[in-house]
N, C-alpha and C positions, 0 to 999 in steps of 0.2 A: 565414547563410538558410533560411528553410522550403522542406520541400521543398511541392511542386507535384505532390500526385496525388487521386484521387477521393477525400470522407472518407466514412470510416463512421461514423455517429455519427452527433452529436457526441458521443452517450451509446450506451452499450453492457451487454449480458448476458454471461453464460455459464451454458449449461444446458451439461452434460457435456460434451461434446464438440462443439460447437458454439458458434460468437458470433452473436448481434441486436443487431439494435439497438432507442437503450431507449426512454428520455425522462429527463428531469429530475427526481426526486424534487420534492414537493414541502416546501418550507424552514418550519423552526420558528422562535422566539425568536432572536436567534444564529445566524443558520445553522445551526443545527442542520438535519439532514434526515430526513425521518418513511418512514420504509422498512416504516413498517406493510401498507401495503398492497402489499407486492412477491413473491413467491417466491425472485427470481433478483435480487442485486444488482448497482444501474446504475451502472458505473464512464465517467467521465469517460476519451473519446477523443483522445490525445496525436497529436499529430506529430513524430516523436521526441522528443527533450528540447528540442524551442521552440514558441512561439508558432502559434498556424497562418496563414496570409499574409491572412484577413480579418478577422484582429484579435482572435479568439478566443483566451484567452492556456491557457499550460501547467496542468493542474491534478491535486489526486490525492483521490481518495479519500481518508479519514482514521480511519482507528476509536482511540478513548480508548476504554477499559475502568480503571473504577476500582469493585475489586470485580465486583459486579453490573448494573453501569451503565452502559451502551455506548453513545454518543455518538458521533456519523457528520455528517461534514460534508466539503468541498470547500474546499483551498484552495492556494497558489500554494507555488514553492520556498521550500521555508526557512522559510514560516512556523507551523512547529508545533518549535519541540527548548525548553519547560518539560519540563521531568521529570512526572511522572506517580507519584505518592504510592500506595503499596500503601494499601490501605482492606481496612477489615474490620470491619463488623456485632456480630456475638461472638465467641465464644471456637472455640464452635459452628460458625462460618461458611471455608472458601473465601473467599482473599481474591486477589487478582491486579492488578496494574500490566501494562496494556501497551499498546501503540500501535502500529493495522496501516496499512500504506499502502503504498495500491494507484492502478496506470493501463489499459489499454489504449494501446496504440501505433496505427502507420504509419507505417510504415517505407523508405524505398528504399535503405538500405544498413545496416550493423550501428552502433548506436551502445553509448555507457555511461554509467551513471548511479552517482552515488555516495550510498552510502545511510554515514550519521554515525550510533550509538547510543551506551551508554552503560545498564549495567548494575548498580547500588548494592545489592547485594539480598546481607545477608548470609550466605546457607547457598546450597545449590546444588539453587535451586529456579526459577534463571532458563535465559531462552535466545533467538539469535536468530535466524535467519532467512532467508535469500530466495527467488525466484527466476522463472524468465523462463519464459515461453513463446511461437509460433508459429505463426504459418499462412501459409503462402507460398501466391504463383498457381498453380502445376504440381500442387500437392499442396491441394486447399482442404479436401479430408477429414479431412485430419491435421492434430492438433496435434502440430508435436517441441515434443523439452527446451530449454529455452534453456540457462540459468545455472543453480546450484541449488547453497547450502551452508542446513546446520543445526550448530547448538552450545549446547551445556547444559553450563551452571556457573554462578559469581558473579565479583560484581565484574573484570570486561571492558568495557571500550569500545576506540571506536576506528572505523574508515572503512574501508569496505570497500567495490570496485569491481563493480559490476553489468554481465551483458556481457545487450547483444538482439538480438535478429538480426530483420533486413531480415524485414519481414512485408508480406502487407496487413490484417493483423491480430496482432498479439500482446496481452500480459501478462505484468506482474511488479507482483513484490508483496513489500514487505519488511515483516519485524514484531522487536519486540522485546517482552520480557515476565516479569516475574515472578510465574507459576502457582503458587498452593498456600501463599507465604512465610508465618509465623508474624513474621515483623516491618514491623510496622509503620511504621517509616520507611526502608522499601524505597524504591528509587524504579527509575524505566527512560525516557529520553528514547531520543525516532531523530526524523530528519529524510532528505530528498531534496535534494540538491542537483547543479547539476551538474558533471560530471567536468572538472579543469582543464583 
């Protein structure tokens, strides 16, 4: 059941230690977001892990990187799980394959969300991690640290549960990447889903 709380959003940006209401950036071909005119990235604001009572669906802001080609778009739960291949224009270029998933949220109680990831990299040029931050009504000018985890290595896959604290506004971001890999066949994938 969605929480009936005063909505902050439906999109928001964060600048240093303050959250600000934002707007939906223009969408281009295939739903790709044009963020060229934004100094801070607008994220969707969700009602914990549920759709809003108004009918607005839960969304994450997804960033896909293939080499230095970055693509942003909004998506529903589990819509993005395809492996991203490491790409490289020449042997002199750094290569990268990464998936970043993020959302802002409002919640009257703590909740959890699962982050599933794979790193099919052949050498230790990869990593994954996640972070949640939140602001309470009692301390509106203080962003507090929630869950935090990072890992660097290779050939790792699994599912971690991210804990998000109740707050008038919060943020949760998860990523998996192979940065600087020399192996063109390396892949990564990641998705967010409701904790069973």
